[in-house]
LOKOLPA-612234 format. One line per field, with one value per atom (N, C-alpha, C): atom name; z, y, x. Coordinates in steps of 0.001 Angstrom, whole numbers. Atoms other than C-alpha are relative to their C-alpha. Example, Ala and Ser with C-alpha at 12.3 -4.5 7.8 and 13.67 -1.06 7.14 Angstrom:
<rs>
gulum	N / CA / C / N / CA / C .
c3	0 / 7800 / 0 / -60 / 7140 / 730 .
c2	-1190 / -4500 / 1200 / -1190 / -1060 / 1090 .
c1	890 / 12300 / 900 / -820 / 13670 / -770 .
</rs>
This chain:
<rs>
gulum	N / CA / C / N / CA / C / N / CA / C / N / CA / C / N / CA / C / N / CA / C / N / CA / C / N / CA / C / N / CA / C / N / CA / C / N / CA / C / N / CA / C / N / CA / C / N / CA / C / N / CA / C / N / CA / C / N / CA / C / N / CA / C / N / CA / C / N / CA / C / N / CA / C / N / CA / C / N / CA / C / N / CA / C / N / CA / C / N / CA / C / N / CA / C / N / CA / C / N / CA / C / N / CA / C / N / CA / C / N / CA / C / N / CA / C / N / CA / C / N / CA / C / N / CA / C / N / CA / C / N / CA / C / N / CA / C / N / CA / C / N / CA / C / N / CA / C / N / CA / C / N / CA / C / N / CA / C / N / CA / C / N / CA / C / N / CA / C / N / CA / C / N / CA / C / N / CA / C / N / CA / C / N / CA / C / N / CA / C / N / CA / C / N / CA / C / N / CA / C / N / CA / C / N / CA / C / N / CA / C / N / CA / C / N / CA / C / N / CA / C / N / CA / C / N / CA / C / N / CA / C / N / CA / C / N / CA / C / N / CA / C / N / CA / C / N / CA / C / N / CA / C / N / CA / C / N / CA / C / N / CA / C / N / CA / C / N / CA / C / N / CA / C / N / CA / C / N / CA / C / N / CA / C / N / CA / C / N / CA / C / N / CA / C / N / CA / C / N / CA / C / N / CA / C / N / CA / C / N / CA / C / N / CA / C / N / CA / C / N / CA / C / N / CA / C / N / CA / C / N / CA / C / N / CA / C / N / CA / C / N / CA / C / N / CA / C / N / CA / C / N / CA / C / N / CA / C / N / CA / C / N / CA / C / N / CA / C / N / CA / C / N / CA / C / N / CA / C / N / CA / C / N / CA / C / N / CA / C / N / CA / C / N / CA / C / N / CA / C / N / CA / C / N / CA / C / N / CA / C / N / CA / C / N / CA / C / N / CA / C / N / CA / C / N / CA / C / N / CA / C / N / CA / C / N / CA / C / N / CA / C / N / CA / C / N / CA / C / N / CA / C / N / CA / C / N / CA / C / N / CA / C / N / CA / C / N / CA / C / N / CA / C / N / CA / C / N / CA / C / N / CA / C / N / CA / C / N / CA / C / N / CA / C / N / CA / C / N / CA / C / N / CA / C / N / CA / C / N / CA / C / N / CA / C / N / CA / C / N / CA / C / N / CA / C / N / CA / C / N / CA / C / N / CA / C / N / CA / C / N / CA / C / N / CA / C / N / CA / C / N / CA / C / N / CA / C / N / CA / C / N / CA / C / N / CA / C / N / CA / C / N / CA / C / N / CA / C / N / CA / C / N / CA / C / N / CA / C / N / CA / C / N / CA / C / N / CA / C / N / CA / C / N / CA / C / N / CA / C / N / CA / C / N / CA / C / N / CA / C / N / CA / C / N / CA / C / N / CA / C / N / CA / C / N / CA / C / N / CA / C / N / CA / C / N / CA / C / N / CA / C / N / CA / C / N / CA / C / N / CA / C / N / CA / C / N / CA / C / N / CA / C / N / CA / C / N / CA / C / N / CA / C / N / CA / C / N / CA / C / N / CA / C / N / CA / C / N / CA / C / N / CA / C / N / CA / C / N / CA / C / N / CA / C / N / CA / C / N / CA / C / N / CA / C / N / CA / C / N / CA / C / N / CA / C / N / CA / C .
c3	958 / 125563 / -864 / 885 / 122312 / 157 / 350 / 121699 / -805 / 851 / 118928 / 408 / -747 / 121008 / 909 / -1404 / 124017 / -1008 / 724 / 121062 / -272 / 932 / 119532 / 1475 / -676 / 122667 / 1407 / -720 / 124979 / -258 / 257 / 123703 / -1386 / 999 / 120766 / 571 / -1036 / 123322 / 740 / -665 / 125152 / -1034 / 327 / 122661 / -844 / 187 / 121323 / 941 / -1010 / 124722 / 701 / 484 / 123978 / 1094 / -677 / 125888 / -716 / 519 / 123984 / 806 / -789 / 125567 / -413 / 379 / 125637 / 875 / -822 / 126494 / 668 / -758 / 128660 / 171 / -416 / 129944 / 1174 / -1254 / 133519 / 720 / -957 / 135372 / 1103 / -901 / 137259 / 1266 / -1265 / 140918 / 620 / -813 / 141032 / 811 / -859 / 143673 / -603 / 868 / 142365 / 418 / -466 / 144280 / 775 / -1028 / 146112 / 775 / -535 / 148655 / 1682 / -1643 / 152677 / 398 / -258 / 152422 / 857 / -1000 / 155069 / -558 / 510 / 155075 / -31 / -62 / 155986 / -1445 / 1152 / 152938 / -1710 / 1238 / 150622 / -203 / -117 / 149232 / -976 / 1119 / 146701 / -523 / 710 / 144885 / -323 / 551 / 143757 / 426 / 78 / 144130 / -664 / 200 / 142028 / 99 / -6 / 142511 / -1420 / 1465 / 139483 / -755 / 581 / 139083 / -546 / 593 / 138196 / -1273 / 1137 / 135244 / -1046 / 1022 / 131925 / 1210 / -1060 / 134668 / -929 / 728 / 132051 / -511 / 68 / 131036 / 946 / -1236 / 134297 / 836 / -877 / 135959 / -1484 / 528 / 132852 / 173 / -427 / 133531 / 1106 / -1281 / 137116 / -196 / -63 / 136360 / -657 / 782 / 133925 / 959 / -605 / 136129 / 1334 / -1220 / 138900 / -181 / 692 / 136533 / -67 / 11 / 136104 / 980 / -1099 / 139130 / 1034 / -1173 / 141185 / -486 / 455 / 138580 / -577 / 362 / 137421 / -1431 / 1336 / 133697 / 203 / 304 / 132796 / -1406 / 1056 / 130123 / -1356 / 1305 / 127193 / 393 / -610 / 129290 / 265 / -20 / 129939 / 1653 / -1017 / 133226 / 9 / -494 / 134814 / 313 / -486 / 135076 / 10 / -566 / 136880 / -983 / 1002 / 134285 / 360 / -257 / 134149 / -939 / 905 / 132817 / -1078 / 887 / 130869 / -815 / 422 / 129140 / 611 / -533 / 131741 / 709 / -126 / 132030 / 1617 / -1247 / 135378 / 733 / -558 / 135728 / 14 / -360 / 135413 / 1102 / -1574 / 137759 / 1292 / -1207 / 140142 / 346 / -376 / 139559 / 331 / -824 / 140293 / 1194 / -1602 / 143199 / 1121 / -521 / 144153 / 158 / 196 / 143317 / 694 / -549 / 145347 / -877 / 989 / 142249 / 422 / -204 / 142157 / -1112 / 1007 / 140498 / -718 / 1063 / 137766 / 388 / -272 / 138249 / -647 / 853 / 137722 / -132 / -240 / 137169 / -651 / 999 / 135725 / -1356 / 1309 / 132362 / -358 / 354 / 130771 / -1059 / 1181 / 128744 / -106 / 219 / 126996 / -442 / 440 / 126929 / -1222 / 1311 / 123516 / -153 / 93 / 122035 / 455 / -378 / 122223 / 682 / -825 / 124952 / 812 / -657 / 127136 / 995 / -954 / 130304 / 800 / -562 / 132037 / -757 / 960 / 129038 / -791 / 582 / 126722 / 683 / -862 / 129042 / 1034 / -1171 / 131878 / -607 / 660 / 129316 / -238 / 257 / 128940 / 1085 / -1108 / 131216 / 974 / -762 / 133373 / 786 / -578 / 135050 / -510 / 104 / 134860 / -1479 / 1138 / 132152 / 25 / 62 / 131045 / 972 / -1198 / 133859 / 1243 / -876 / 135980 / 128 / -229 / 136598 / 864 / -1334 / 138555 / -175 / 382 / 138207 / 1299 / -563 / 139600 / -655 / 993 / 138130 / 1014 / -506 / 138975 / -611 / 930 / 137866 / 123 / 526 / 136508 / 1252 / -912 / 139298 / 1327 / -1456 / 141944 / 1136 / -794 / 143094 / 353 / -409 / 143333 / -627 / 370 / 142657 / 252 / 430 / 141586 / 395 / 40 / 142837 / -258 / 397 / 141250 / 97 / -91 / 142511 / -302 / 142 / 141985 / 1243 / -1530 / 145175 / -531 / 240 / 145898 / -563 / 552 / 145046 / -695 / 1147 / 142871 / -152 / 144 / 142037 / 846 / -1036 / 144513 / -765 / 735 / 142995 / 944 / -1010 / 145454 / -795 / 317 / 144894 / 1327 / -1106 / 147262 / -233 / 191 / 147510 / 383 / -781 / 147710 / 422 / -906 / 148128 / 517 / -476 / 148387 / 1106 / -1403 / 151469 / 1345 / -980 / 153152 / 1020 / -591 / 156171 / 182 / 382 / 155982 / -1033 / 1246 / 152709 / 176 / -229 / 153338 / 984 / -608 / 156465 / -509 / 764 / 154206 / -851 / 976 / 151669 / 741 / -801 / 154489 / 440 / -310 / 155593 / -1031 / 1283 / 152196 / -305 / 528 / 151254 / 949 / -1251 / 154613 / -202 / -4 / 153987 / -678 / 169 / 154003 / -585 / 357 / 152186 / -1703 / 1047 / 149309 / -1366 / 1071 / 147039 / -132 / 8 / 147575 / -1227 / 1469 / 144485 / 34 / -153 / 144764 / -532 / 1041 / 141951 / 462 / -308 / 143482 / 1445 / -1313 / 146891 / -88 / 162 / 145759 / -594 / 212 / 143756 / 1171 / -1186 / 146694 / 818 / -1356 / 149096 / -601 / 857 / 146401 / 83 / 609 / 145951 / 1556 / -1640 / 149946 / 523 / -439 / 150456 / -486 / 438 / 148003 / -154 / -31 / 148914 / 240 / -468 / 149506 / 1817 / -1537 / 153138 / 560 / -203 / 153815 / 67 / -360 / 153576 / 764 / -972 / 156376 / 810 / -510 / 158053 / 1467 / -1615 / 161602 / 588 / -383 / 161702 / 146 / 162 / 160770 / 1219 / -939 / 163732 / 1608 .
c2	646 / 190119 / 1219 / -1342 / 192092 / -335 / -134 / 192638 / -1242 / 1100 / 190100 / -1298 / 1602 / 187103 / -199 / 93 / 187871 / -266 / 143 / 188074 / -1383 / 1308 / 184639 / -871 / 711 / 182867 / 88 / -911 / 184545 / 42 / -676 / 186212 / -991 / 1028 / 183478 / -1128 / 813 / 180752 / 160 / -231 / 182535 / 796 / -356 / 183890 / -1392 / 1619 / 179761 / -119 / 295 / 179617 / 1304 / -596 / 182393 / 1313 / -1360 / 185602 / 646 / -872 / 188314 / 904 / -760 / 190321 / 1598 / -1659 / 194383 / 537 / -771 / 195505 / 1430 / -1041 / 198234 / 694 / -657 / 198882 / -587 / -64 / 198258 / 974 / -1255 / 200797 / 412 / -581 / 203135 / -169 / 328 / 202335 / -1406 / 1272 / 198851 / -645 / 649 / 196695 / -833 / 642 / 195212 / -1546 / 1520 / 191685 / -247 / 763 / 189576 / -1103 / 1330 / 187269 / 410 / -132 / 186653 / 160 / 178 / 186464 / -1125 / 962 / 184469 / -445 / 463 / 182438 / 1015 / -954 / 185635 / 663 / -681 / 187360 / -650 / 924 / 184402 / 91 / -63 / 185003 / -1001 / 1156 / 182274 / -765 / 1123 / 179244 / -1292 / 1196 / 175692 / -1039 / 1124 / 172281 / -1012 / 1123 / 169634 / -1094 / 985 / 166442 / -423 / 318 / 165154 / -1102 / 1371 / 161984 / 569 / -294 / 164241 / -539 / 465 / 163000 / 1484 / -1342 / 165816 / 1355 / -1352 / 167833 / 1230 / -1295 / 170601 / 772 / -602 / 170873 / 696 / -502 / 171264 / 1102 / -971 / 173526 / 1423 / -1155 / 175705 / 656 / -541 / 175926 / 605 / -661 / 176718 / 1565 / -1121 / 179277 / 1151 / -1018 / 181267 / 462 / -643 / 181268 / 756 / -708 / 182466 / 1347 / -1512 / 185213 / 1062 / -808 / 186325 / 550 / -787 / 186556 / 437 / -236 / 187689 / 1622 / -1030 / 190415 / 268 / -262 / 189810 / 468 / -383 / 190469 / 1368 / -1381 / 194064 / -172 / 178 / 194795 / -460 / 611 / 194151 / -1338 / 1079 / 191078 / 132 / -266 / 192144 / 199 / 46 / 191646 / -221 / -145 / 191319 / -1408 / 1430 / 187847 / 324 / 87 / 187554 / -683 / 582 / 186834 / 20 / -233 / 186770 / 1020 / -1064 / 189152 / -440 / 700 / 187008 / -695 / 814 / 183750 / -1397 / 989 / 181354 / -518 / 221 / 179239 / -306 / -28 / 178639 / -1396 / 1439 / 174896 / 417 / -294 / 176096 / 966 / -762 / 178520 / -373 / 989 / 176068 / -962 / 854 / 174046 / 793 / -1176 / 177163 / -45 / 52 / 177327 / -996 / 1213 / 173870 / -34 / 36 / 173947 / 963 / -1420 / 177395 / 699 / -1128 / 179252 / 1320 / -1428 / 182975 / 83 / -76 / 183304 / 1392 / -730 / 185176 / 1011 / -1083 / 188513 / -263 / 209 / 188330 / 1655 / -1393 / 191396 / -61 / 67 / 192185 / 321 / -46 / 191814 / -37 / -352 / 193109 / -1037 / 865 / 190638 / 10 / -123 / 190244 / -1361 / 1639 / 186713 / 178 / -214 / 186029 / -1253 / 743 / 184388 / -1727 / 1146 / 180886 / -252 / -19 / 180159 / -1399 / 1480 / 176978 / 591 / -518 / 178646 / -1313 / 1107 / 175250 / -855 / 1027 / 173247 / 700 / -746 / 175052 / 994 / -1340 / 178075 / -678 / 560 / 175786 / -926 / 546 / 173970 / 1130 / -1008 / 177307 / 843 / -1024 / 180394 / -150 / -315 / 179606 / -1252 / 1251 / 176317 / -889 / 638 / 173178 / -903 / 789 / 171207 / 162 / 34 / 170752 / -712 / 590 / 169968 / 281 / -267 / 171270 / 1470 / -1431 / 174819 / 760 / -888 / 177951 / 1424 / -1182 / 181405 / 697 / -1185 / 184987 / 881 / -911 / 187164 / 886 / -1315 / 190516 / 801 / -1023 / 192882 / 1155 / -1108 / 195958 / 929 / -888 / 197860 / -558 / 498 / 195694 / -816 / 503 / 194675 / -1569 / 1586 / 190820 / -489 / 625 / 188838 / -1696 / 1581 / 184793 / -533 / 832 / 182562 / -1616 / 1492 / 179208 / -1199 / 485 / 176697 / -1598 / 1250 / 172986 / -878 / 653 / 170898 / -1344 / 1124 / 167375 / -1173 / 1391 / 165396 / 1118 / -629 / 168331 / 1692 / -1092 / 171714 / 1384 / -695 / 174487 / 1915 / -1394 / 178210 / 721 / -537 / 180602 / 1751 / -1491 / 184329 / 995 / -956 / 187285 / 1356 / -1155 / 190183 / 1609 / -1086 / 193707 / -251 / 505 / 192443 / 1505 / -1257 / 196265 / 371 / -803 / 196727 / -779 / 1414 / 193192 / 350 / -166 / 193738 / -1102 / 880 / 190531 / -71 / 116 / 191004 / 1408 / -984 / 194523 / 17 / 416 / 193305 / -867 / 412 / 190927 / 254 / -917 / 193043 / 1298 / -975 / 195346 / -849 / 586 / 192780 / -533 / 277 / 191295 / 1290 / -1023 / 194872 / 55 / -104 / 194727 / -891 / 1326 / 191046 / -52 / 327 / 190759 / -1427 / 1356 / 187590 / 372 / 387 / 186962 / -139 / 960 / 185033 / 1360 / -723 / 188123 / 793 / -784 / 189961 / 1443 / -1408 / 193258 / 1138 / -925 / 195052 / -128 / 487 / 193375 / 940 / -475 / 194856 / 1509 / -1938 / 198539 / 47 / -502 / 198279 / -86 / 321 / 197026 / 1297 / -1355 / 199952 / 1351 / -1062 / 202373 / 332 / 496 / 200985 / 812 / -182 / 201061 / 1371 / -1684 / 204754 / 544 / -744 / 205894 / -344 / 576 / 203844 / 836 / -1011 / 205549 / 294 / -439 / 207088 / -1264 / 746 / 204657 / -1547 / 1681 / 201415 / -152 / 4 / 201049 / -1706 / 1529 / 197635 / 217 / 30 / 196650 / 807 / -505 / 197884 / 1517 / -1338 / 201509 / 827 / -562 / 201995 / -66 .
c1	365 / 111447 / -1301 / 582 / 109808 / -1831 / 1786 / 106011 / -376 / 695 / 105855 / 249 / 56 / 107538 / -1020 / 1127 / 104947 / -1297 / 1388 / 102138 / 185 / -48 / 103301 / -40 / -608 / 104291 / -1122 / 1116 / 101355 / -1320 / 915 / 98821 / -1087 / 681 / 97731 / -42 / 451 / 97422 / -896 / 957 / 95186 / -1043 / 1344 / 92864 / -262 / 472 / 93046 / -1177 / 988 / 91244 / -1127 / 1075 / 88939 / 155 / -66 / 90490 / 910 / -502 / 91483 / 624 / -436 / 94042 / 323 / 303 / 94008 / 1306 / -1368 / 97622 / -6 / -145 / 98326 / -1268 / 1141 / 95051 / -648 / 324 / 94618 / -335 / 988 / 92415 / 1362 / -1255 / 95072 / -627 / 395 / 94799 / -398 / 98 / 94221 / 835 / -1017 / 95524 / 939 / -718 / 98602 / 226 / -51 / 98238 / -1137 / 863 / 95645 / 572 / -807 / 96710 / -530 / -3 / 96123 / -1681 / 1257 / 92201 / -468 / 555 / 90170 / -1408 / 1177 / 87082 / -1425 / 938 / 85002 / 66 / 145 / 85916 / -494 / 457 / 84671 / -1530 / 1325 / 81255 / -450 / 451 / 81010 / 960 / -464 / 82420 / -260 / 292 / 82712 / 1377 / -938 / 84584 / 135 / 57 / 85145 / 1032 / -918 / 87186 / 232 / -526 / 89444 / -915 / 563 / 87280 / -1592 / 1847 / 83857 / 121 / 287 / 82489 / 180 / -38 / 83037 / 700 / -740 / 85453 / 26 / -187 / 86550 / -1191 / 1182 / 82916 / -803 / 1124 / 81359 / 1136 / -599 / 84289 / -58 / 141 / 83843 / -1454 / 1533 / 80140 / -271 / 205 / 80259 / 1032 / -749 / 83194 / -869 / 704 / 81079 / -1088 / 1165 / 78038 / 319 / -445 / 80116 / 621 / -380 / 81770 / -1064 / 995 / 78625 / -796 / 477 / 76854 / 621 / -971 / 79778 / 192 / 24 / 80145 / 1299 / -1388 / 83642 / 184 / 177 / 82648 / -500 / 908 / 81656 / -698 / 1212 / 79268 / 441 / -313 / 81794 / 804 / -997 / 83040 / 1716 / -1229 / 86212 / 472 / -713 / 88205 / 1496 / -1326 / 91693 / 358 / -423 / 93788 / 1505 / -1451 / 97091 / 929 / -591 / 99505 / 1727 / -1439 / 103717 / 313 / -203 / 105299 / 881 / -995 / 107578 / -855 / 1127 / 106117 / -9 / -221 / 106523 / -1283 / 1649 / 103235 / 137 / 252 / 101684 / 498 / -294 / 102810 / 1718 / -1426 / 106543 / 397 / -199 / 106138 / -77 / 99 / 104775 / 1440 / -1158 / 108068 / 960 / -1437 / 110336 / 84 / -31 / 108828 / 137 / -254 / 108743 / 1455 / -1771 / 112905 / 458 / -928 / 113569 / 19 / -652 / 114165 / -655 / 519 / 113342 / -1167 / 1040 / 109921 / 117 / 294 / 108983 / -944 / 961 / 107168 / -1651 / 1418 / 103537 / -938 / 332 / 101177 / -1436 / 1592 / 97382 / 96 / 393 / 96406 / -1374 / 1435 / 93037 / -24 / 208 / 91369 / -1611 / 1795 / 87882 / -255 / 464 / 86029 / -713 / 664 / 84970 / -818 / 668 / 82468 / 266 / -562 / 84257 / 912 / -932 / 85841 / 189 / -421 / 87633 / 1280 / -688 / 88889 / 943 / -358 / 89454 / 564 / -384 / 90598 / 1498 / -1661 / 93219 / 420 / -488 / 93442 / 977 / -819 / 94572 / 1194 / -1223 / 97153 / 710 / -913 / 98552 / 305 / -424 / 98988 / -1057 / 870 / 95858 / 131 / 2 / 97045 / 1174 / -1184 / 99234 / -598 / 590 / 97137 / -1603 / 1535 / 93279 / -434 / 589 / 91347 / 838 / -525 / 93875 / 623 / -270 / 93667 / 195 / -448 / 95397 / -43 / 18 / 94540 / -403 / 797 / 93543 / -527 / 799 / 90932 / -773 / 636 / 89528 / -817 / 1086 / 86894 / 618 / -812 / 87935 / -141 / 89 / 86480 / 206 / -175 / 87885 / -876 / 948 / 84718 / -39 / -208 / 85325 / 1395 / -1537 / 88676 / -508 / 6 / 88415 / 1084 / -1402 / 91099 / -539 / -74 / 91240 / 1259 / -1117 / 93625 / -54 / -374 / 94561 / 659 / -776 / 95089 / -83 / -346 / 95645 / -1187 / 1436 / 92055 / -931 / 813 / 90484 / 28 / -198 / 89877 / -859 / 983 / 88603 / 294 / 277 / 87494 / -1190 / 744 / 86201 / 213 / 396 / 84999 / 357 / 201 / 85894 / -328 / 708 / 84392 / 757 / -529 / 85840 / 1240 / -911 / 89229 / 815 / -766 / 90645 / -204 / 461 / 88748 / 85 / 56 / 89282 / 1744 / -840 / 91468 / 798 / -1153 / 92994 / 1030 / -1032 / 94506 / 631 / -791 / 95372 / 1092 / -741 / 97149 / 1327 / -1082 / 99145 / 739 / -532 / 99636 / 1213 / -1019 / 101513 / 1191 / -1041 / 103487 / 996 / -832 / 104575 / 1141 / -845 / 105895 / 1092 / -1373 / 108235 / 673 / -595 / 109195 / 1550 / -2004 / 113158 / 452 / -144 / 113678 / 550 / -504 / 115881 / -926 / 1043 / 113191 / -1124 / 1366 / 110331 / 355 / 22 / 109481 / 168 / 236 / 110732 / -514 / 891 / 109334 / -1462 / 1163 / 105974 / -64 / 98 / 106987 / -20 / 487 / 107243 / -1348 / 1315 / 104146 / -816 / 1255 / 101959 / 491 / -162 / 103902 / -706 / 446 / 102965 / -1536 / 1611 / 99145 / -254 / 489 / 98884 / 340 / -315 / 100393 / -1416 / 964 / 97622 / -956 / 1206 / 94701 / -840 / 1345 / 91189 / 145 / 283 / 91000 / -687 / 851 / 88321 / 320 / -431 / 89963 / 1278 / -1151 / 92023 / -139 / -322 / 93379 / 293 / 130 / 93297 / 1355 / -1039 / 97024 / -34 / -9 / 96036 / -1057 / 887 / 93652 / 588 .
</rs>
């Protein structure tokens, strides 16, 4: 897919949602994926059922408060968001997963939060969810100090913040497992990126299996 197509199909919708994409600017050494965290890794978060009045507005307000308090945004209001390498929306990605299709690879993309934004409305209707008020995404600070996960469940929206995911024993163990997972639907490219990152991570970041 060419740069112009990606600009038209992905970057423009994200800009309308208040996220300016900064291409090819992910910090070196960033962990390629976050998964497998437990309750002990969670430091903050919030939940709203779908029947909450002014749902999108409330979700936006609480997301921003969490983004500021947890340190997701740097001094330029920049952070990382997990996006597909192609132009497959989050809703289409979930549909493919439900029907057992091979999932499109995802990767971190650096973005800047603009003055006017609508993460849980326009963002969720494009690449950050299924539709307005039904968001789903992963975000991380540029220094990997916090990871924010947003998921759309059966009765509402759940958002949690995980501190220092690159140091979590639960996450490191899960990544080690995924890197070795012998399954036809596994993302082979992601498995390779995870294996390389695990091999080169800081000596102090050890998991239980290293001890």
